[in-house]
N, CA, C and O atoms as CSV, one atom per row, in Angstrom:
chain,resi,resn,atom,element,x,y,z
A,1,MET,N,N,-4.394,6.240,11.411
A,1,MET,CA,C,-3.932,5.272,10.443
A,1,MET,C,C,-2.826,4.455,11.097
A,1,MET,O,O,-1.982,4.998,11.811
A,2,THR,N,N,-2.834,3.168,10.856
A,2,THR,CA,C,-1.839,2.256,11.393
A,2,THR,C,C,-1.029,1.680,10.240
A,2,THR,O,O,-1.587,1.356,9.192
A,3,ALA,N,N,0.284,1.551,10.424
A,3,ALA,CA,C,1.156,0.977,9.396
A,3,ALA,C,C,1.770,-0.312,9.931
A,3,ALA,O,O,2.087,-0.420,11.116
A,4,LYS,N,N,1.931,-1.289,9.036
A,4,LYS,CA,C,2.559,-2.562,9.405
A,4,LYS,C,C,3.569,-2.916,8.320
A,4,LYS,O,O,3.202,-3.095,7.158
A,5,ALA,N,N,4.831,-3.017,8.697
A,5,ALA,CA,C,5.882,-3.384,7.745
A,5,ALA,C,C,5.742,-4.854,7.374
A,5,ALA,O,O,5.368,-5.681,8.206
A,6,THR,N,N,6.047,-5.175,6.110
A,6,THR,CA,C,5.923,-6.551,5.616
A,6,THR,C,C,7.218,-7.020,4.974
A,6,THR,O,O,7.182,-7.793,4.017
A,7,GLY,N,N,8.334,-6.583,5.468
A,7,GLY,CA,C,9.620,-6.937,4.861
A,7,GLY,C,C,9.986,-5.916,3.805
A,7,GLY,O,O,10.586,-4.886,4.113
A,8,ASP,N,N,9.629,-6.197,2.562
A,8,ASP,CA,C,9.924,-5.245,1.496
A,8,ASP,C,C,8.703,-4.405,1.133
A,8,ASP,O,O,8.672,-3.781,0.072
A,9,GLY,N,N,7.707,-4.388,1.999
A,9,GLY,CA,C,6.498,-3.615,1.734
A,9,GLY,C,C,5.912,-3.060,3.011
A,9,GLY,O,O,6.522,-3.135,4.077
A,10,MET,N,N,4.724,-2.503,2.890
A,10,MET,CA,C,4.054,-1.930,4.051
A,10,MET,C,C,2.552,-1.949,3.802
A,10,MET,O,O,2.092,-1.696,2.689
A,11,HIS,N,N,1.805,-2.246,4.837
A,11,HIS,CA,C,0.351,-2.170,4.789
A,11,HIS,C,C,-0.085,-1.001,5.671
A,11,HIS,O,O,0.431,-0.832,6.776
A,12,PHE,N,N,-1.016,-0.210,5.195
A,12,PHE,CA,C,-1.603,0.866,5.978
A,12,PHE,C,C,-3.057,0.520,6.242
A,12,PHE,O,O,-3.781,0.107,5.336
A,13,PHE,N,N,-3.471,0.688,7.461
A,13,PHE,CA,C,-4.842,0.389,7.850
A,13,PHE,C,C,-5.489,1.661,8.371
A,13,PHE,O,O,-4.941,2.346,9.234
A,14,MET,N,N,-6.650,1.962,7.839
A,14,MET,CA,C,-7.408,3.127,8.281
A,14,MET,C,C,-8.515,2.649,9.201
A,14,MET,O,O,-9.148,1.627,8.934
A,15,PRO,N,N,-8.752,3.368,10.268
A,15,PRO,CA,C,-9.785,2.942,11.219
A,15,PRO,C,C,-11.167,2.878,10.573
A,15,PRO,O,O,-11.480,3.645,9.663
A,16,GLU,N,N,-11.976,1.960,11.056
A,16,GLU,CA,C,-13.354,1.851,10.573
A,16,GLU,C,C,-14.036,3.200,10.752
A,16,GLU,O,O,-13.878,3.862,11.778
A,17,GLY,N,N,-14.783,3.588,9.754
A,17,GLY,CA,C,-15.478,4.871,9.806
A,17,GLY,C,C,-14.655,6.042,9.310
A,17,GLY,O,O,-15.115,7.183,9.356
A,18,SER,N,N,-13.436,5.779,8.832
A,18,SER,CA,C,-12.572,6.850,8.318
A,18,SER,C,C,-13.184,7.484,7.073
A,18,SER,O,O,-13.979,6.865,6.366
A,19,GLN,N,N,-12.802,8.702,6.831
A,19,GLN,CA,C,-13.227,9.426,5.633
A,19,GLN,C,C,-12.229,9.113,4.522
A,19,GLN,O,O,-11.288,9.869,4.284
A,20,PHE,N,N,-12.452,7.975,3.838
A,20,PHE,CA,C,-11.504,7.498,2.840
A,20,PHE,C,C,-11.281,8.509,1.722
A,20,PHE,O,O,-10.172,8.610,1.197
A,21,HIS,N,N,-12.296,9.245,1.356
A,21,HIS,CA,C,-12.159,10.227,0.283
A,21,HIS,C,C,-11.189,11.344,0.652
A,21,HIS,O,O,-10.715,12.059,-0.231
A,22,GLN,N,N,-10.889,11.509,1.925
A,22,GLN,CA,C,-9.891,12.493,2.374
A,22,GLN,C,C,-8.548,11.831,2.657
A,22,GLN,O,O,-7.502,12.386,2.318
A,23,LEU,N,N,-8.564,10.657,3.272
A,23,LEU,CA,C,-7.322,9.997,3.671
A,23,LEU,C,C,-6.538,9.417,2.493
A,23,LEU,O,O,-5.311,9.516,2.463
A,24,LEU,N,N,-7.220,8.822,1.537
A,24,LEU,CA,C,-6.508,8.208,0.406
A,24,LEU,C,C,-5.718,9.215,-0.418
A,24,LEU,O,O,-4.547,8.960,-0.699
A,25,PRO,N,N,-6.296,10.346,-0.822
A,25,PRO,CA,C,-5.489,11.335,-1.558
A,25,PRO,C,C,-4.302,11.834,-0.736
A,25,PRO,O,O,-3.225,12.062,-1.286
A,26,ALA,N,N,-4.484,12.006,0.566
A,26,ALA,CA,C,-3.382,12.462,1.429
A,26,ALA,C,C,-2.274,11.408,1.480
A,26,ALA,O,O,-1.093,11.754,1.441
A,27,LEU,N,N,-2.643,10.129,1.567
A,27,LEU,CA,C,-1.653,9.047,1.588
A,27,LEU,C,C,-0.892,8.986,0.264
A,27,LEU,O,O,0.333,8.864,0.253
A,28,ILE,N,N,-1.608,9.071,-0.833
A,28,ILE,CA,C,-0.957,9.018,-2.150
A,28,ILE,C,C,-0.054,10.229,-2.355
A,28,ILE,O,O,1.067,10.082,-2.842
A,29,ASP,N,N,-0.518,11.416,-1.996
A,29,ASP,CA,C,0.302,12.625,-2.133
A,29,ASP,C,C,1.563,12.550,-1.280
A,29,ASP,O,O,2.647,12.902,-1.746
A,30,ALA,N,N,1.434,12.094,-0.032
A,30,ALA,CA,C,2.597,11.991,0.856
A,30,ALA,C,C,3.588,10.962,0.324
A,30,ALA,O,O,4.798,11.179,0.385
A,31,THR,N,N,3.088,9.846,-0.194
A,31,THR,CA,C,3.967,8.822,-0.765
A,31,THR,C,C,4.745,9.378,-1.947
A,31,THR,O,O,5.960,9.200,-2.035
A,32,LEU,N,N,4.054,10.046,-2.849
A,32,LEU,CA,C,4.707,10.641,-4.017
A,32,LEU,C,C,5.736,11.689,-3.603
A,32,LEU,O,O,6.832,11.736,-4.162
A,33,ARG,N,N,5.394,12.520,-2.639
A,33,ARG,CA,C,6.307,13.575,-2.177
A,33,ARG,C,C,7.583,12.973,-1.578
A,33,ARG,O,O,8.687,13.405,-1.911
A,34,HIS,N,N,7.437,11.994,-0.710
A,34,HIS,CA,C,8.614,11.391,-0.067
A,34,HIS,C,C,9.460,10.598,-1.062
A,34,HIS,O,O,10.688,10.625,-0.990
A,35,LEU,N,N,8.816,9.899,-1.981
A,35,LEU,CA,C,9.545,9.152,-3.006
A,35,LEU,C,C,10.326,10.106,-3.910
A,35,LEU,O,O,11.481,9.836,-4.238
A,36,THR,N,N,9.717,11.202,-4.310
A,36,THR,CA,C,10.383,12.194,-5.152
A,36,THR,C,C,11.579,12.811,-4.430
A,36,THR,O,O,12.649,12.957,-5.020
A,37,GLN,N,N,11.408,13.172,-3.169
A,37,GLN,CA,C,12.509,13.739,-2.380
A,37,GLN,C,C,13.670,12.754,-2.278
A,37,GLN,O,O,14.829,13.130,-2.453
A,38,ASP,N,N,13.354,11.499,-1.995
A,38,ASP,CA,C,14.396,10.488,-1.869
A,38,ASP,C,C,15.124,10.281,-3.195
A,38,ASP,O,O,16.350,10.171,-3.218
A,39,ASN,N,N,14.386,10.228,-4.283
A,39,ASN,CA,C,15.000,10.002,-5.588
A,39,ASN,C,C,15.832,11.193,-6.055
A,39,ASN,O,O,16.743,11.016,-6.864
A,40,HIS,N,N,15.550,12.381,-5.575
A,40,HIS,CA,C,16.396,13.532,-5.889
A,40,HIS,C,C,17.663,13.554,-5.022
A,40,HIS,O,O,18.687,14.103,-5.428
A,41,ARG,N,N,17.588,12.969,-3.858
A,41,ARG,CA,C,18.695,12.995,-2.912
A,41,ARG,C,C,19.742,11.920,-3.217
A,41,ARG,O,O,20.937,12.149,-3.032
A,42,TYR,N,N,19.298,10.748,-3.684
A,42,TYR,CA,C,20.202,9.613,-3.870
A,42,TYR,C,C,20.245,9.182,-5.329
A,42,TYR,O,O,19.283,9.376,-6.072
A,43,ARG,N,N,21.369,8.596,-5.732
A,43,ARG,CA,C,21.539,8.149,-7.119
A,43,ARG,C,C,20.796,6.856,-7.419
A,43,ARG,O,O,20.370,6.634,-8.553
A,44,ASP,N,N,20.636,6.007,-6.419
A,44,ASP,CA,C,19.913,4.738,-6.621
A,44,ASP,C,C,18.419,4.976,-6.392
A,44,ASP,O,O,17.912,4.898,-5.273
A,45,ARG,N,N,17.751,5.264,-7.486
A,45,ARG,CA,C,16.341,5.623,-7.431
A,45,ARG,C,C,15.469,4.446,-6.990
A,45,ARG,O,O,15.779,3.286,-7.261
A,46,ILE,N,N,14.396,4.768,-6.319
A,46,ILE,CA,C,13.432,3.776,-5.866
A,46,ILE,C,C,12.227,3.802,-6.796
A,46,ILE,O,O,11.710,4.864,-7.140
A,47,ARG,N,N,11.789,2.601,-7.198
A,47,ARG,CA,C,10.536,2.470,-7.935
A,47,ARG,C,C,9.527,1.838,-6.995
A,47,ARG,O,O,9.892,1.042,-6.130
A,48,LEU,N,N,8.291,2.180,-7.156
A,48,LEU,CA,C,7.269,1.768,-6.205
A,48,LEU,C,C,6.070,1.163,-6.912
A,48,LEU,O,O,5.583,1.707,-7.903
A,49,LYS,N,N,5.595,0.030,-6.396
A,49,LYS,CA,C,4.310,-0.536,-6.796
A,49,LYS,C,C,3.362,-0.310,-5.622
A,49,LYS,O,O,3.720,-0.537,-4.466
A,50,MET,N,N,2.159,0.137,-5.934
A,50,MET,CA,C,1.207,0.414,-4.870
A,50,MET,C,C,-0.175,-0.062,-5.301
A,50,MET,O,O,-0.607,0.203,-6.422
A,51,SER,N,N,-0.856,-0.755,-4.420
A,51,SER,CA,C,-2.240,-1.134,-4.691
A,51,SER,C,C,-3.093,-0.701,-3.505
A,51,SER,O,O,-2.619,-0.607,-2.373
A,52,ILE,N,N,-4.346,-0.444,-3.791
A,52,ILE,CA,C,-5.270,0.032,-2.764
A,52,ILE,C,C,-6.550,-0.777,-2.862
A,52,ILE,O,O,-7.090,-0.979,-3.949
A,53,ALA,N,N,-7.024,-1.232,-1.729
A,53,ALA,CA,C,-8.304,-1.934,-1.664
A,53,ALA,C,C,-9.008,-1.506,-0.381
A,53,ALA,O,O,-8.375,-1.277,0.650
A,54,LEU,N,N,-10.293,-1.408,-0.468
A,54,LEU,CA,C,-11.092,-1.065,0.705
A,54,LEU,C,C,-11.912,-2.276,1.103
A,54,LEU,O,O,-12.562,-2.898,0.262
A,55,GLY,N,N,-11.883,-2.608,2.380
A,55,GLY,CA,C,-12.670,-3.735,2.862
A,55,GLY,C,C,-12.185,-4.187,4.215
A,55,GLY,O,O,-11.206,-3.659,4.742
A,56,PRO,N,N,-12.862,-5.157,4.774
A,56,PRO,CA,C,-12.504,-5.641,6.111
A,56,PRO,C,C,-11.204,-6.443,6.106
A,56,PRO,O,O,-10.887,-7.147,5.147
A,57,VAL,N,N,-10.471,-6.314,7.195
A,57,VAL,CA,C,-9.231,-7.057,7.421
A,57,VAL,C,C,-9.281,-7.570,8.847
A,57,VAL,O,O,-9.669,-6.842,9.761
A,58,GLY,N,N,-8.891,-8.814,9.039
A,58,GLY,CA,C,-8.882,-9.390,10.379
A,58,GLY,C,C,-7.600,-10.157,10.631
A,58,GLY,O,O,-6.784,-10.342,9.728
A,59,HIS,N,N,-7.431,-10.597,11.858
A,59,HIS,CA,C,-6.270,-11.397,12.227
A,59,HIS,C,C,-6.619,-12.868,12.060
A,59,HIS,O,O,-7.671,-13.323,12.509
A,60,GLY,N,N,-5.727,-13.604,11.413
A,60,GLY,CA,C,-5.910,-15.037,11.225
A,60,GLY,C,C,-4.754,-15.803,11.831
A,60,GLY,O,O,-3.856,-15.211,12.430
A,61,ALA,N,N,-4.772,-17.097,11.678
A,61,ALA,CA,C,-3.742,-17.954,12.260
A,61,ALA,C,C,-2.357,-17.662,11.698
A,61,ALA,O,O,-1.362,-17.803,12.409
A,62,LEU,N,N,-2.277,-17.255,10.430
A,62,LEU,CA,C,-0.979,-17.008,9.787
A,62,LEU,C,C,-0.736,-15.526,9.501
A,62,LEU,O,O,0.104,-15.188,8.666
A,63,GLY,N,N,-1.445,-14.660,10.170
A,63,GLY,CA,C,-1.279,-13.225,9.934
A,63,GLY,C,C,-2.614,-12.588,9.617
A,63,GLY,O,O,-3.617,-12.874,10.271
A,64,LEU,N,N,-2.630,-11.726,8.618
A,64,LEU,CA,C,-3.855,-11.037,8.257
A,64,LEU,C,C,-4.739,-11.938,7.402
A,64,LEU,O,O,-4.249,-12.779,6.649
A,65,SER,N,N,-6.039,-11.748,7.531
A,65,SER,CA,C,-6.969,-12.548,6.746
A,65,SER,C,C,-8.128,-11.680,6.277
A,65,SER,O,O,-8.205,-10.501,6.624
A,66,GLN,N,N,-8.998,-12.239,5.517
A,66,GLN,CA,C,-10.182,-11.656,4.902
A,66,GLN,C,C,-9.925,-11.463,3.416
A,66,GLN,O,O,-8.777,-11.467,2.972
A,67,ALA,N,N,-10.982,-11.295,2.661
A,67,ALA,CA,C,-10.896,-11.184,1.205
A,67,ALA,C,C,-10.078,-9.972,0.761
A,67,ALA,O,O,-9.461,-10.008,-0.303
A,68,THR,N,N,-10.061,-8.916,1.541
A,68,THR,CA,C,-9.315,-7.708,1.175
A,68,THR,C,C,-7.822,-7.990,1.066
A,68,THR,O,O,-7.160,-7.467,0.169
A,69,VAL,N,N,-7.290,-8.796,1.953
A,69,VAL,CA,C,-5.867,-9.144,1.937
A,69,VAL,C,C,-5.537,-9.936,0.673
A,69,VAL,O,O,-4.515,-9.694,0.032
A,70,VAL,N,N,-6.392,-10.868,0.325
A,70,VAL,CA,C,-6.196,-11.663,-0.891
A,70,VAL,C,C,-6.267,-10.758,-2.118
A,70,VAL,O,O,-5.459,-10.897,-3.035
A,71,GLU,N,N,-7.221,-9.839,-2.142
A,71,GLU,CA,C,-7.370,-8.911,-3.265
A,71,GLU,C,C,-6.111,-8.067,-3.457
A,71,GLU,O,O,-5.654,-7.883,-4.585
A,72,LEU,N,N,-5.556,-7.558,-2.372
A,72,LEU,CA,C,-4.324,-6.759,-2.473
A,72,LEU,C,C,-3.159,-7.581,-3.005
A,72,LEU,O,O,-2.398,-7.110,-3.850
A,73,ALA,N,N,-3.020,-8.789,-2.520
A,73,ALA,CA,C,-1.931,-9.652,-2.980
A,73,ALA,C,C,-2.078,-9.939,-4.471
A,73,ALA,O,O,-1.088,-9.942,-5.203
A,74,ARG,N,N,-3.293,-10.177,-4.920
A,74,ARG,CA,C,-3.520,-10.443,-6.340
A,74,ARG,C,C,-3.265,-9.209,-7.192
A,74,ARG,O,O,-2.767,-9.330,-8.312
A,75,LEU,N,N,-3.593,-8.029,-6.690
A,75,LEU,CA,C,-3.314,-6.800,-7.431
A,75,LEU,C,C,-1.815,-6.623,-7.641
A,75,LEU,O,O,-1.371,-6.346,-8.755
A,76,ILE,N,N,-1.042,-6.782,-6.582
A,76,ILE,CA,C,0.409,-6.606,-6.664
A,76,ILE,C,C,1.028,-7.656,-7.584
A,76,ILE,O,O,1.969,-7.346,-8.316
A,77,ASP,N,N,0.527,-8.882,-7.564
A,77,ASP,CA,C,1.100,-9.966,-8.361
A,77,ASP,C,C,0.469,-10.113,-9.754
A,77,ASP,O,O,0.785,-11.057,-10.477
A,78,SER,N,N,-0.403,-9.202,-10.126
A,78,SER,CA,C,-1.096,-9.331,-11.414
A,78,SER,C,C,-0.133,-9.098,-12.592
A,78,SER,O,O,0.863,-8.385,-12.467
A,79,ASP,N,N,-0.452,-9.709,-13.716
A,79,ASP,CA,C,0.357,-9.541,-14.918
A,79,ASP,C,C,0.402,-8.069,-15.353
A,79,ASP,O,O,1.444,-7.575,-15.784
A,80,ALA,N,N,-0.729,-7.382,-15.238
A,80,ALA,CA,C,-0.772,-5.965,-15.627
A,80,ALA,C,C,0.202,-5.133,-14.795
A,80,ALA,O,O,0.876,-4.250,-15.325
A,81,MET,N,N,0.276,-5.411,-13.492
A,81,MET,CA,C,1.202,-4.671,-12.631
A,81,MET,C,C,2.639,-5.008,-12.957
A,81,MET,O,O,3.494,-4.122,-12.967
A,82,LYS,N,N,2.923,-6.276,-13.225
A,82,LYS,CA,C,4.289,-6.685,-13.553
A,82,LYS,C,C,4.747,-6.081,-14.880
A,82,LYS,O,O,5.920,-5.733,-15.017
A,83,GLN,N,N,3.861,-5.949,-15.846
A,83,GLN,CA,C,4.208,-5.370,-17.144
A,83,GLN,C,C,4.427,-3.865,-17.055
A,83,GLN,O,O,5.137,-3.294,-17.883
A,84,SER,N,N,3.828,-3.218,-16.065
A,84,SER,CA,C,3.955,-1.762,-15.951
A,84,SER,C,C,5.262,-1.340,-15.301
A,84,SER,O,O,5.601,-0.156,-15.303
A,85,CYS,N,N,5.990,-2.283,-14.752
A,85,CYS,CA,C,7.230,-1.934,-14.028
A,85,CYS,C,C,8.458,-2.059,-14.906
A,85,CYS,O,O,9.572,-1.804,-14.450
């Protein structure tokens, strides 16, 4: 798995052919575990928005491209996600 920081976020990329049914639960569990540990350690709690999409991602002139990148951006910026926070 490869991670790419995006300023106030992070993208994780799984290699083509990965066993997503095994990797996704492990990623979600690890995220929850680390977030819980951090929030117990410090008074300024962290809240997290997370979206997941499966599909091709490529390099474009301005960074990442392909429909999957657009889908993730729309998920994070959706009204439903904003209302849940």
